[in-house]
C-alpha positions, 0 to 999 in steps of 0.5 A, a space after each residue: 206512936 204508931 209502928 208499921 212493919 216489913 215497910 218498903 220504900 219503892 224508891 230504893 227498892 228495899 224493905 225495912 223491917 219497921 217503920 216508927 213513927 214517935 212524935 212526927 219523927 219516922 225511923 227505921 229499924 233492921 233487926 239482922 239476924 242473918 250474916 250480912 256485910 259491913 258495905 250492905 249496912 253502909 249503903 242501906 243506912 246512905 240510902 236511908 238518909 237520903 230519904 231522910 231516914 234515920 235507922 237504927 240497926 239491932 244486932 240479932 244472935 248470930 252476931 252476938 256469939 262468943 267472940 264476935 262481940 268487937 266485929 259486931 260493933 265494927 258492923 253495928 256500932 254508933 258513937 256519941 258524946 254522951 254515950 260513946 259506942 253503942 249498939 243495939 243487940 237482942 237474941 230474941 229467943 233467949 231475951 225479952 227486951 232488946 239491950 243497949 251496949 254502950 261506952 264500949 271500949 277494946 281492952 287488952 287482949 281483945 276483950 271488949 268493954 261495955 256498959 249495959 241497959 235493957 228497953 224497958 218492954 211493956 207487952 208489946 210497947 216500948 217505953 218510950 221514956 227511956 229511948 228519945 235523948 238516949 237514941 235520938 240524939 246520938 251522932 252517926 
């Protein structure tokens, strides 16, 4: 596995936070701390796909405040048959590792119900036994 930070893609004049290569597959990771509009997320994701790259967005702390979880799902949510609607989220100042919220559904009075998993991080290494089937086989 190799990781590059602030990876620049000259074809689309865009910089991704991380470029991760695992078993000859390349993924881009965006850790979104600042506010962002859904259209911008969609624009970047489509541009990455045109280059043959799969991107994953991690919702940062500004997207995890009270009452905003449903909006966070609307912006960052992806769907898989196995896991339902899911998002990656991480408040790097409060949590040691990113969380995966999955099987998300809107309940009565707008409450969002979900299950949660925490990435198994060891030092600076993410335990890849956790994520290949869970993340890479999901459909956007």
